[in-house]
N, C-alpha and C positions, 0 to 999 in steps of 0.2 A: 286060167293064165293070161292077162292081156298081151297082146299081140302088140309086142315092137314097135314106133312110132318110126316112119322111112324116112330117110336123110329129110328132104326135102318138107315134110313134118316139119320135126324136129327147126330148120330152119325158121322154119313159118311161126311157133310156136317161141320159141327167141327175139323175133321181130316185135310178137306182140307185147314178147314185157318188158319187153325195152323202155317202147313207145305209150306203156300203161307206167311205168315207173317215172315218165318221163312228167308227166300228168299230174303224177304224185309231188314231184320236189314242186311243179310252178305253183300249185293250188297252195304249197307252204310259202312261198315267198313271196306274191303277189296280190294283192285287194283282186279282189272276187267279181268277175264283171255278172250284169246280175244275167239274167238268161232271156228277160226281156225289156222292151226298149234302151232306146240310147245308148254312145259305149260315153260314160260321165269322164271328162274333163279337170284338171286337177289347175289350176291356177299357179301360176310364182309360187317360193314361199312368202313369207311376211317377214322384214329385220326390221327390226325398230331403231328408230331413227337417233341420232350422234347425239347428246345432251349437251348441249352448250355449256358454258363458263355462265355464273347470272352476270346478270352485266350493270354493273355500278357507277353513279352516280358522276360526276360532273371527271373531272383531270387524272388519267394512269395512276396508277403508284409511282416516282418518278426514286431510286435508290441510289442517286446519281445525282444530285441536284437539292442544293437546299431551298426550301417553297418560300416567297417571298412575295406577296403581298401588293399593290399599288393601286392606292385606294385616291382616284382623281375623277374633276371633271370629265368625262369625253363629249358631250353636250349640254344643251343649253349654254345660257352668259358668260360663265365663265369655261365656254371648253378651250378657248384661246389660250390661257394659260396653266389647265389641265394635262393638255395637248403637250409642252412647251414641259411642262419636265416630267410625264412621261417619255418624252426622247433624251431626257437630260442624262434620267437614269441606266438609257439603249448607248448611248456617250460611253458615259462610265463606264460601264461596261468590255465596251470596246478598247477604252484608252490603258486598261490595268492589263486588259486585256484575259481575261475573267472567264470562268468554265462550269465553278462552280457554284451561281447562284441558279438560276433560275427563276423571272423574273410575271409573276403575270397581272395585265394592269385592267382594274373594275370599274364601270365608271360611276361614279355617287350623284349624280345627277338623276334616272332613274329609281334613288330610293341606296341612301350613305348606310343603311342597318339590313340589305337586301345583299347588297354585296360584300361587307364584312364576312356575313355568315355565310355565305357561297364561296369568299374568301377561306374561311376556318375549312370548310365541309370537303374541299378540296385539295386541305392539306398546308396551309401557312404557317409557314411559326411562328411573323415578327411581321408587320401589315406595315406601310411606311405609308408615308399621311391618315386625314381624308384631307382638304387644303382649308374649308370650309370650316368654323366655332360651332355651328348646328353639328356640321358631318359630326366631331370629333363628341360630338355630345350624344350625339347615334351609336358611334361606334363604338365606345368606353365600352359599357357595358356586357356586348354582345361577347368583345377579345377578352375582357376581363375573366369570365364566367367561363374560355376558353383556354384561358395563363398563358394568350397572344398580347405581346406586348408592339405598345398601336408609337410610332414616333410622327409625329405630328406636322406640318406646314404651320400652323395657327399658331396668333400671336398671344390669343386669349389665355391669361391667367390662370383665369380662373376654373379652366378645363386639370389643369395638369396634376400628377398623383394617381397614384392606383393604376399603375401598369400602362398611365397614358407622360408620351414625352413631345413639347414642344420646340420646330428646333424657331418656328417663328421668330424676325429681327421685334422684341421687345419692345414697344415706345419708354418702357420704363429709363433702362440701361442707355439707348440714345443721346435721352435728356441727362441724365445723372454725367455721361462725357463731356457731353457740350458746355455744360455749367459746367463742371469742372475745368475744361480746357478757358473756358471767360475770368472764371477764378482769378489763374495762372499770369490766362494776361490783363488784370488788377479791376476785374468789374466787378462789382460789391450789391449793386441795383439793378433790380427786375422787375421787367411789366410781364404780363401774358394776354396771350389771345386766342381765344380757345373757339373753337368750334365746337356747338353742343353736339351731346348722342355719347356711349358712350365711350368709344376709344375718348373724347374730352377731357371724362368724364375723370379717363385712368388716368394721364398724360398729366391732367389737373394738379392729383396728390403724388405722383414723379415728380415736378417741378415743383412742388412745396417741399417736398423732403430732398429735394438732389440741395437746391437755395440753403433749407437749415444746415444742413452737411458740407456746404462751403463756405458756412458764416456768412452768409449772405444776405441779405431781404428782398421780400418779395413786396415789393408800391402799391400796385394793383394788378387784378386778378379779372377781366370782363371776358368773359363770352354769351356768344353772337350764333345767331341762325342765318343762311344764307341766303340774307334779302339783304337789298345797300341800306335798306331805312336802319337794321339792326348790327350793319357792321360797323355804318357812320360811323350811330351811336354809342359804341362801344371803344373807335379809338378817342373820339370826343371825351370818354372817359377817363381812359386810362395818359390823355395827355394831360388832365385838368389835375390830378390824382401828383402829378410832378415828374420831374428828368430822373430818367431808367439813364443804368448801363450798355444793357440788352433788352430787347421785349424777342418772349417765345411764342410764333406762333405756332400752332396747330392743325393745323389744315394743311391738306397735298397744297405741292407746288401750283401749280394754278392758279388757285385761291387766295394765296402769300399776293404772287405777283401784285395780285390786283387789290389787297389791303393794304400794302407798304407804303402807296401813294399816299394815301390816308392816312396813315401813323403819320407819313414824314408830315403834314400839314396843317392832320392836327397837336401837333405839340411837342411830338419824339421827332427833331428833327435828324438829330445827332445820334440817338442810342443806335447801336448792332442789333441787325436782326439773327436771331437765332429757330432755326428748321428740327424736324423729329426724324429719322426716318427714313418716314416716308415717302421724301424729295426724294434720297436714293434711289428708286423702284422706276422713276421717271424722268423719259430719253429726252425730256426738252428741256427740264430742269435749268439746266443751263443757258439755258435761250428764253430765259426772262429778264431784260436790263431791271427790272424791281429791285431784284436780288442779288442786287451786285454787290459783295463782299459778305454775304449772309454765309454762318454758317451750320455745319450742323455735321449728328454724328451719325457714321453707319457703319456698315463692314467695309473690307478694303475692295479695288476697286481694283490693284494689278491683276488679279489671275482672275480675274472676271471677262479680263475686254480681253485675254490669250483663248478665252473657254469661249465666247460669243463669237469670235475667227474662226472656231473652229465646228460649232453650234450650223453658222450660216457655211458654211460651205459643205455640211454635209444634208442640211435639211432643209436648205434655197431659203434661208429666213431670218429677223435674228430670234435671237429668245427672251423671251421674261426675265425680267432683272432673277423675280421668284422663283425660277425654274432651276438657279444654282444648288438648292437644300435638295432642290434633285438629285441631282449630282453628288452632292456630296452623302450625302444619305447613305447610299450605298455605298460609298467608301467607307464609312463608318461599318456601314455591315458585312465587304470583304474583311477586313481589317479585325473583324472579331467574328468571320466564319474562320480565322487560323486553328481556332481552339473550338470551338462546331462542333460533332459531331455530328453527321447527319442523319435526317430522323429524327434527332436528338430535341427537348423545347428549346427557342431561341437563351444564350446566358443573358437573364437580360441585366442581373447583379455587372455585365461588363459594361451595362451606355454608364455607369454612373464613377468610370477612373478618371478620378482624379487632375490625372494630368490632362486632361481629355482625349481631343482629334484634332487634323484638319484637316483643311481645303478647300475651295474655291472661295471662301468666304472665309480665310482665315480659321485660326484658333476658335475651338470653342468646346465647352463642356456640357453637363448634365450638374443642374446643383439637387439637394436630394429631394428638393419640391419640381423634381422633372423638369422646369425651363432650361433651357439654355442658353448658355449663360454663354457671352461674346468678345475675343479682345474687339473692339473698336478702333474706327479710326475719326478725324475730324479733318471733313472738307469748306473750304472757299470756295463758293460758288465768280471767277472772277472773268471778267470779260468775254463768256461764250463757253464754257469749260467750266467747271472741275479741279482743282489743287488740293493734293491732301500737303497740311500744314503742322499736325500730329498725327503721324504713323501709330497702327496700333501695333500691340507690346506681340509677339511673338505665339507668347506660352504663359499657365498662368505657373 
């Protein structure tokens, strides 16, 4: 029979049992350290970096504004008029206190097609501009494929249609209006002096049709280039063709001021001089003494004069006359935006509203072919200023 353990022995055995139990627990819960070699250091836990949201090109999605693109030249030879149009669009937003439109401007001087594609990629639902005919030609097919209408500032009627609308001042409408006024003053015979070029060709066709419609007669129509012999020859041929009641000069005001004295000298001393809508874009036209008494038809100037004062006060310079189209394009878009749900396609059919629209340049509406029909006034150059002698209709 084994000898019973004494009290001190039992205490020693208990301590040994506790120690062995502690080692067993430690080995179950910890990494085993090798018997040889230095201890292994454990680095910090590796945490995967957060996944960034994908970066989308262009402007961020805007669910609170109508996305509108303005395409104009901001650099190059036409930068002045382009910047003036851009300023006019901002002035229109301020004057109307409108916050529903977001207008982003793109420079067409570095490539109109690329500017249009970028505008569409960045969410534009309608394009205001471009200004130049060749830029409209480049932009239109891109915009058509995307279903985005183009409201251009060009007056080249060959570009209208298929989603392209032209706000530019039409020479055909101007010529028709001034010829109708001349007919009402009893003038029945006409002559024409036309500068060579595409504008001159189109103006000549419009002149012949306008006179025919007015039951008048074109006695002689002479073309010239911008050289003294050519201009002199044209005025001599016109004078030899017979006396006329009025002569249409298809050229800018500065050129016309040099031509009229030759016209008077070479046989048409009593003829009334008629001009085109181009004369209204020239600030110094009224200061040409040779053009005193001349008539031309263009958009009304009364509201434009008020606009010009506001423009100068805000931007510190006079606006280009064409900039009013930018202002009116914004007014047009704001009116249509009343029934335009944000994020949806621009309601193009509203552009063909038969009652038309009103703006700084008076009443206008787009015909079925996309050309702006305008209510024009007839002005007379008189004593260093222009006077309205036949007001524009208020509407259609």
